[in-house]
FIVEXTOR-927260 format. One line per 4 residues: number of its first residue (from 1); for each residue x, z, y of N, C-alpha, C, O. Coordinates in Angstrom, 1 decimal. Example, Ala and Ser with C-alpha at 12.3 -4.5 7.8 and 13.67 -1.06 7.14 Angstrom:
// residues 2
1 = 13.2 7.8 -5.7 12.3 7.8 -4.5 13.2 7.8 -3.3 14.2 8.5 -3.3 | 12.8 7.1 -2.2 13.7 7.1 -1.1 12.9 7.9 0.0 13.4 8.0 1.1
***
This chain:
// residues 74
1 = 20.3 44.1 -8.8 19.6 42.7 -8.4 18.1 42.9 -9.5 17.9 43.1 -10.7 | 17.6 42.7 -8.9 16.2 41.6 -9.2 15.9 40.4 -8.7 15.5 40.0 -7.6 | 16.3 39.8 -9.8 15.4 38.1 -9.2 14.2 37.5 -9.1 13.9 36.4 -8.6 | 13.3 38.8 -9.7 11.8 38.6 -9.0 11.2 39.5 -8.2 9.9 39.5 -8.2
5 = 12.1 40.5 -7.2 11.2 41.2 -6.2 11.4 40.0 -5.2 11.5 40.4 -4.0 | 11.4 38.2 -5.3 11.2 38.1 -4.1 12.0 37.9 -3.3 11.6 37.4 -2.3 | 13.2 38.0 -3.3 14.3 38.1 -2.5 14.7 36.4 -2.9 14.6 35.8 -3.9 | 15.1 36.2 -2.0 16.1 34.4 -1.6 18.0 34.8 -2.1 18.9 35.4 -1.6
9 = 17.8 34.2 -3.2 19.1 34.9 -3.3 20.1 33.3 -3.0 19.9 32.2 -3.6 | 21.1 33.8 -1.9 22.0 32.6 -1.7 23.7 32.3 -1.9 24.4 33.2 -1.7 | 24.0 31.2 -2.2 25.7 30.8 -3.2 26.0 29.8 -2.2 25.4 28.9 -1.7 | 27.6 30.4 -1.8 28.2 29.0 -1.1 29.8 28.6 -2.0 30.7 29.2 -2.6
13 = 29.4 27.5 -1.8 30.8 26.7 -2.8 32.0 27.6 -1.9 32.2 28.4 -0.9 | 32.7 26.9 -2.9 34.8 28.0 -2.3 35.5 27.2 -1.0 36.5 27.3 -0.4 | 34.3 26.2 -0.8 34.8 24.8 0.4 34.2 25.8 1.6 34.9 26.4 2.4 | 33.2 25.8 1.6 32.1 26.6 1.9 31.0 25.4 2.4 30.2 25.5 3.3
17 = 31.2 24.8 2.0 30.5 22.9 2.8 28.8 23.3 1.8 27.8 23.2 2.5 | 28.7 23.6 0.6 27.6 23.6 0.6 26.6 25.1 0.2 27.3 26.0 -0.4 | 25.5 25.3 0.4 24.9 25.5 -0.2 23.9 25.8 -0.8 22.8 25.4 -0.2 | 23.8 26.7 -2.1 22.4 26.9 -3.6 22.2 28.3 -2.1 22.9 28.9 -1.3
21 = 20.9 28.2 -2.5 19.4 29.0 -2.8 19.0 29.1 -4.0 18.9 28.2 -4.9 | 18.6 30.5 -4.1 17.3 29.7 -5.3 15.8 31.2 -5.2 16.1 32.2 -4.6 | 14.7 31.0 -5.6 13.9 32.2 -5.3 12.9 32.4 -5.7 12.1 31.6 -5.2 | 12.3 33.3 -6.7 10.9 33.6 -7.1 9.5 33.2 -6.6 9.0 33.9 -5.6
25 = 8.8 32.1 -7.1 7.7 32.4 -5.7 6.2 32.8 -6.4 5.1 32.4 -6.1 | 6.7 33.9 -7.8 5.9 34.2 -8.4 5.0 33.8 -9.5 4.1 34.5 -10.0 | 5.5 32.5 -9.9 5.2 31.8 -11.4 6.6 31.4 -11.8 6.8 31.4 -13.0 | 8.2 30.9 -10.6 9.0 30.0 -11.2 9.8 30.3 -9.6 9.5 30.5 -8.4
29 = 11.1 30.1 -10.6 12.1 29.4 -9.6 11.9 28.1 -8.8 11.4 27.1 -9.3 | 12.4 28.1 -7.4 12.3 27.5 -6.4 14.2 27.0 -6.5 14.9 27.6 -7.3 | 14.6 26.5 -6.1 16.0 26.0 -6.1 16.1 24.9 -5.2 15.6 23.8 -5.5 | 17.3 25.4 -3.5 17.6 24.2 -3.0 19.2 24.4 -3.0 20.1 25.1 -3.4
33 = 19.0 23.3 -2.2 20.9 22.9 -2.0 21.2 21.8 -0.6 20.9 20.7 -0.4 | 21.7 22.8 0.3 22.5 22.2 1.3 23.8 22.0 1.4 24.8 22.6 1.0 | 23.6 20.7 2.3 25.6 20.2 1.9 25.8 19.9 3.5 25.4 18.9 4.1 | 26.7 21.5 4.3 27.3 21.0 5.6 27.7 19.8 6.5 28.9 19.9 6.9
37 = 27.2 18.9 6.8 27.4 17.1 7.4 28.9 17.5 8.3 29.9 16.8 8.2 | 28.8 18.5 9.1 30.5 18.3 8.6 31.4 19.7 9.5 31.4 19.5 10.7 | 31.7 20.6 9.2 32.2 21.4 8.8 32.2 23.1 7.9 33.4 23.2 7.7 | 31.8 24.0 7.5 31.1 25.2 6.9 30.5 25.8 7.3 30.6 26.2 8.5
41 = 29.8 26.3 6.5 28.8 26.7 7.0 29.6 28.8 7.3 30.7 29.3 6.9 | 28.7 29.2 7.9 29.2 30.7 8.6 28.9 32.0 7.5 27.9 32.4 6.9 | 30.0 32.3 7.5 29.2 34.1 5.7 29.8 35.2 6.2 30.8 35.6 6.7 | 28.9 35.7 5.9 28.9 37.3 6.0 30.5 37.8 5.7 31.1 37.7 4.6
45 = 30.9 38.1 6.5 32.4 39.4 5.4 31.7 40.1 4.6 30.6 40.7 4.9 | 32.3 40.2 3.6 32.5 40.7 2.3 34.0 41.2 1.1 35.2 41.1 1.5 | 33.5 41.5 -0.4 34.0 41.8 -1.0 33.9 40.6 -1.7 32.9 40.0 -1.5 | 34.8 40.0 -2.8 34.4 39.0 -3.4 33.4 39.2 -4.8 33.7 40.2 -5.4
49 = 32.8 38.7 -5.3 31.7 39.4 -6.9 31.0 40.1 -6.2 30.4 40.9 -6.9 | 30.7 40.4 -4.8 29.7 42.1 -4.3 28.8 40.8 -3.4 28.8 39.8 -2.7 | 28.3 41.7 -3.7 26.2 41.8 -3.4 26.0 42.0 -1.2 26.0 42.9 -0.5 | 25.7 40.3 -0.9 25.8 41.1 0.3 24.1 40.8 1.7 24.2 39.9 2.6
53 = 23.4 41.3 1.6 22.0 41.1 2.4 22.7 40.6 3.6 23.8 40.8 4.1 | 21.4 39.9 4.0 21.4 39.2 5.4 19.9 39.3 5.5 19.1 39.1 4.6 | 19.5 39.5 6.9 17.7 39.4 7.6 18.0 38.2 6.9 19.1 37.8 6.3 | 16.3 37.2 7.1 15.6 36.5 7.2 15.5 35.6 8.1 15.0 34.5 8.0
57 = 16.3 36.4 9.4 17.0 35.3 11.0 18.1 34.3 10.6 18.2 33.0 10.7 | 19.1 35.5 10.0 20.3 35.4 9.1 20.7 33.8 8.4 21.6 32.9 8.6 | 19.4 34.1 7.3 19.4 32.4 6.3 18.4 31.3 7.1 18.4 30.2 6.7 | 17.5 31.6 8.3 16.9 30.7 8.8 18.4 30.3 9.7 18.7 29.0 9.6
61 = 19.3 31.0 10.4 19.7 30.9 10.8 21.5 29.6 10.3 22.2 28.7 10.9 | 21.6 30.3 9.1 22.6 29.8 8.1 22.1 27.3 7.5 22.5 26.1 7.2 | 20.8 28.4 7.9 19.6 26.6 7.4 19.7 25.8 8.4 19.4 24.6 8.1 | 20.0 26.0 9.4 19.8 25.3 10.9 21.2 24.2 11.2 21.2 23.1 11.6
65 = 22.4 25.3 10.7 23.0 24.7 10.9 23.8 22.9 10.3 24.1 22.6 9.2 | 23.8 21.7 11.7 23.7 20.5 11.7 24.6 20.6 9.5 25.6 20.8 8.8 | 23.0 20.3 9.6 23.5 20.2 8.2 22.4 18.8 7.0 21.3 18.5 7.3 | 22.9 18.5 6.3 21.8 17.0 5.5 21.4 17.8 4.2 22.1 18.6 3.7
69 = 19.6 17.2 3.7 19.2 17.8 2.3 20.2 17.6 2.0 21.0 17.3 2.9 | 20.8 17.8 0.4 22.0 18.0 -1.0 21.0 16.7 -1.1 19.8 16.9 -0.8 | 21.4 15.4 -1.3 21.6 14.5 -2.6 21.6 14.4 -3.5 20.7 13.7 -3.3 | 21.9 14.3 -5.3 22.6 14.0 -5.8 22.9 12.7 -6.2 22.0 11.9 -5.9
73 = 23.8 12.3 -6.7 24.3 10.9 -6.9 24.2 9.6 -7.6 25.2 9.5 -8.3 | 23.8 8.9 -7.7 23.6 8.1 -8.7 24.5 7.1 -9.8 23.8 6.5 -10.7
***
């Protein structure tokens, strides 16, 4: 995979309650984090360690799930 191709790369933690995503905007990498307020994020089936592609609509759905922006502890 080429991280400079404009794709958004999304990672979920082991418990399924945190998403991290990164994308190249043409000048720098932009990173985001989201935490599920309750429950876990739905995740496509796939083999561990393998890349699974999802559509923009599926990514928007992941971000719309009952979530709050991640705020680091002070």
